[in-house]
C-alpha positions in Angstrom: 88.2 105.9 101.8 91.0 108.5 101.4 90.8 111.0 98.3 94.6 110.4 97.4 95.9 107.2 96.6 100.1 106.9 96.3 102.4 104.3 95.7 104.1 104.2 99.2 106.6 102.7 100.9 108.8 99.9 101.0 111.3 98.0 103.0 113.7 94.9 102.6 114.3 93.4 106.2 117.8 92.2 106.1 119.4 89.1 108.5 118.6 91.2 111.8 115.2 90.4 111.0 115.5 86.5 110.3 113.4 84.4 112.0 114.4 83.4 115.3 115.4 79.9 116.1 112.4 77.4 117.3 112.2 75.8 120.1 111.2 72.4 118.3 110.8 71.5 114.8 108.1 71.2 112.5 107.4 67.8 111.3 105.4 67.7 108.0 103.2 64.8 106.6 101.1 64.6 103.4 97.6 64.7 102.9 94.9 64.8 100.3 92.8 67.9 100.6 89.5 67.2 98.3 91.8 66.8 94.8 94.8 68.4 96.1 97.9 67.5 97.5 98.7 69.6 100.9 101.2 69.4 103.8 100.5 69.6 107.4 103.1 71.2 110.0 102.7 69.6 113.4 103.7 71.2 116.8 106.0 74.1 115.6 106.8 76.8 118.0 108.8 79.9 116.7 110.4 82.8 118.6 109.7 85.7 116.5 108.7 86.3 113.3 110.0 89.2 111.3 110.9 92.6 112.3 108.7 93.9 115.2 106.1 90.8 115.0 106.3 89.1 118.6 105.2 85.7 118.3 104.8 83.0 121.3 101.2 83.1 121.4 99.2 79.6 120.6 96.6 80.8 117.9 94.3 78.2 116.1 95.4 75.9 112.7 94.5 77.7 109.7 94.9 76.7 105.3 96.4 78.4 103.1 96.2 78.7 99.2 98.9 77.1 97.2 99.3 80.1 94.6 98.0 83.5 94.4 94.0 84.0 93.4 93.9 84.3 89.6 92.1 86.6 87.2 89.7 83.8 86.6 89.2 82.9 90.1 88.7 87.0 90.8 85.9 86.9 87.7 83.9 84.5 89.5 83.7 86.6 92.4 82.8 89.7 90.6 80.1 87.2 88.5 78.9 85.6 91.5 78.3 89.3 93.5 76.4 91.8 90.8 77.2 95.4 91.2 81.0 94.8 92.9 83.4 97.2 91.9 86.7 97.0 92.7 88.6 100.3 94.1 90.6 101.0 91.0 87.2 100.8 89.2 85.5 102.9 91.7 88.4 105.6 91.3 88.8 105.3 87.8 92.5 104.5 87.7 95.1 102.5 89.0 99.1 102.7 88.8 100.6 100.7 86.1 104.3 99.9 85.5 105.0 101.8 82.2 106.1 99.1 80.2 103.1 97.1 80.7 100.7 99.8 79.5 98.6 99.0 75.8 99.4 101.4 73.3 96.0 103.2 73.9 96.9 104.0 77.6 100.5 105.2 76.6 99.1 107.6 74.0 96.2 108.9 76.4 99.2 109.4 79.5 101.2 111.6 76.7 98.5 113.8 75.7 97.0 114.2 79.3 100.5 114.3 81.2 99.0 111.2 83.6 100.1 111.8 87.2 103.1 109.3 87.9 104.2 108.0 91.6 106.7 110.8 92.6 109.1 108.4 94.4 109.2 105.9 91.6 108.4 107.9 87.8 107.6 104.2 85.8 104.3 104.1 87.6 101.9 105.9 85.8 98.1 106.8 86.9 96.4 105.2 84.2 92.9 105.7 83.4 90.8 102.8 83.0 93.5 100.4 84.4 91.8 97.3 86.6 91.9 93.6 87.3 90.2 93.0 83.9 92.1 95.7 81.7 95.4 95.5 83.9 97.5 97.7 80.9 94.9 100.3 81.0 92.9 101.0 77.5 89.3 100.9 77.1 89.4 98.1 74.6 88.3 94.5 75.4 90.8 92.4 77.5 92.8 89.6 76.1 92.7 88.1 79.7 95.1 85.2 80.6 92.5 83.9 83.0 95.7 82.1 84.9 97.7 85.4 85.4 97.5 86.8 89.4 95.0 88.8 89.9 96.5 92.6 90.1 94.8 96.2 90.5 92.7 95.1 93.4 93.2 96.6 97.1 93.5 95.6 100.4 89.6 95.8 100.6 89.1 94.1 97.1 91.5 91.5 98.2 89.8 91.2 101.8 85.9 90.9 100.3 87.2 88.1 97.9 88.5 86.1 101.0 85.1 86.6 102.7 83.1 85.1 99.4 85.7 82.4 100.0 85.1 82.6 103.8 87.9 83.0 104.8 90.5 85.7 105.4 94.0 87.7 104.2 96.9 85.9 105.8 98.6 88.2 108.8 102.0 88.7 107.8 103.1 85.8 110.5 100.9 83.6 108.9 102.4 84.2 105.4 106.0 84.0 106.8 105.4 81.3 108.9 103.8 79.2 105.3 106.4 80.7 103.2 109.0 78.9 105.3 107.4 75.9 105.1 108.0 75.2 108.9 112.0 75.7 108.1 113.1 78.1 111.6 115.0 80.9 109.9 114.7 80.0 106.6 115.3 83.3 104.4 114.1 81.4 100.8 111.2 79.5 100.5 113.4 76.7 98.4 116.9 75.0 99.6 119.9 76.6 98.3 120.2 72.9 96.4 117.2 73.4 94.7 118.7 74.7 91.3 118.0 78.0 89.6 115.8 80.7 91.3 114.7 81.2 87.1 112.8 78.1 87.5 111.0 78.6 90.6 110.4 82.6 90.9 109.2 85.3 88.7 112.2 88.2 89.2 113.6 90.9 87.6 116.9 89.5 86.2 117.8 91.9 83.6 120.9 94.1 84.1 119.0 97.2 83.9 117.0 98.2 86.2 112.8 98.6 85.9 113.0 102.6 85.2 115.1 101.6 82.0 112.8 98.9 80.8 111.2 99.1 77.3 107.5 99.0 76.2 106.2 96.3 75.3 108.5 94.5 78.6 110.3 91.4 77.2 110.6 87.9 78.8 113.7 87.4 81.0 115.8 84.6 82.8 112.7 83.1 84.3 110.5 83.2 81.0 108.2 86.0 81.7 108.2 90.1 81.2 105.5 91.2 83.6 103.2 88.7 86.2 103.5 84.9 85.2 100.8 82.5 85.6 99.7 81.1 88.7 100.1 77.7 88.1 103.4 78.0 86.2 106.9 77.8 87.4 108.0 75.2 90.1 106.9 74.9 93.4 108.6 77.2 95.6 108.8 75.2 99.2 108.5 71.7 101.1 104.9 72.1 101.3 103.9 72.9 97.2 103.5 76.7 97.6 104.1 78.8 94.4 104.9 82.6 94.1 105.7 83.3 97.6 109.1 85.0 96.5 108.3 87.2 93.1 105.5 87.4 90.4 103.1 90.3 93.1 103.6 91.5 96.5 100.9 89.8 98.3 98.5 91.5 101.1 98.0 90.8 104.4 95.8 91.9 107.1 99.0 93.1 109.7 100.2 96.6 110.0 103.2 97.7 108.5 105.7 98.8 111.0 108.4 99.3 108.6 109.7 103.2 107.7 107.7 105.1 105.6 109.0 106.3 102.1 106.2 108.9 102.2 105.8 112.8 102.7 103.3 113.8 105.7 101.6 115.8 103.6 100.3 112.2 101.8 99.9 110.6 104.7 95.6 109.2 104.1 95.6 106.1 106.5 97.3 103.2 107.9 99.6 101.6 106.0 99.1 97.8 105.5 102.0 94.8 105.1 102.7 93.4 101.6 105.0 90.0 101.4 107.0 88.5 99.1 108.1 91.0 96.6 107.1 90.8 92.7 108.5 90.3 88.9 111.0 93.9 89.5 112.7 92.6 92.4 116.1 90.8 92.7 117.1 87.9 95.0 120.5 90.2 95.1 118.5 93.5 96.3 115.1 94.5 96.3 115.0 97.3 93.5 116.6 100.3 95.0 117.5 98.8 98.2 120.2 96.3 99.9 119.5 93.2 101.5 117.9 91.0 98.7 113.9 90.0 98.3 113.8 87.2 101.2 110.3 86.1 103.0 111.2 88.7 105.8 110.9 91.1 102.6 108.2 93.5 103.6 106.4 96.9 101.8 103.4 98.4 102.9 100.8 100.7 101.4 97.2 102.1 101.9 94.1 99.6 102.0 92.5 101.1 98.8 95.9 101.1 96.6 95.9 98.9 93.9 98.7 98.5 91.2 100.6 96.0 88.4 102.2 94.3 90.9 100.1 93.5 93.9 97.7 90.5 94.3 97.1 88.0 97.0 96.0 84.9 98.6 93.5 83.7 101.2 93.6 81.6 104.7 90.7 79.6 105.8 88.9 77.5 108.6 88.1 75.0 106.2 88.6 74.2 102.5 86.6 75.6 99.9 85.3 73.6 97.7 87.4 73.0 94.8 90.6 74.7 96.4 94.2 74.0 96.3 95.4 74.7 100.1 98.2 74.2 102.4 97.5 72.9 106.1 99.0 74.4 108.7 98.0 72.6 111.9 99.8 74.2 114.6 102.0 77.5 114.9 102.6 80.4 117.0 102.1 84.1 115.9 101.2 87.5 117.0 97.4 87.3 116.4 95.8 85.6 113.9 92.1 87.5 114.3 94.2 91.2 113.6 91.9 92.6 111.1 88.5 90.5 111.1 86.6 93.9 110.0 87.9 94.0 106.5 
């Protein structure tokens, strides 16, 4: 495992990276999976999904979580696997967005001159920050179990998905599900859907994140920091939530964008994150042009964790009690890209 973790690369893919036109349209029908309503996308052919992600190969159907994995769901996983520790817990720290730090964590960071991310100084290496204590500090957590679990690495996320008899999605799976079978979709929702603040937890303050004060105030969408996975409206026609905004989501696809990291910190392969977070804007991923869309990507090492990275899983069969979307037939690169995780 790498000995140094860094909050690394980000790449916003613009119009040139949009999904190419499909050779036939997707037809969606509603059906029930357990107690949940899902949608089935049938007979979808896609020529290209994202920059550098070549499709055209028929792969197996899959199911995908409607919402990101919650803190409560991750707690059940930890309870069922005694001795499991996340990478953040084993390292002893994780990156926290400064306005989300507890007062104790801020005092400790000031006293010890805690390291910060070199390319985004509002990210602080906080001792004790973890999935259960996302703001750091040693006090007992006051946990909202419906928040998306954060401070989980790709390896932690993959372990959870294996426990649920699933795996992380590939970037192409994530993109196809986010677009709900709409070829060339830039956003999960239609332009006529209304105010984005009712569907996505994004950065709407006039000032940027580097100027935000603690505690982080709620903005136009009603949230300061991550929003519970069951809140805000469904973002696409398949009933999925928080695809754009809230937290970036791990995939099992290698990151093909440009690295925003000095070579001396190159401790391993970067993996693709999708969807943007509560720190991003529709009008532009913070610090970059183009705006956060279905095709927007970030990249980080498999052991990285922070306040704005979560995940969802894909499955071959529905786990008990899961709220899922079924993608019945599609085209992609390779749905077994990273089975070893």
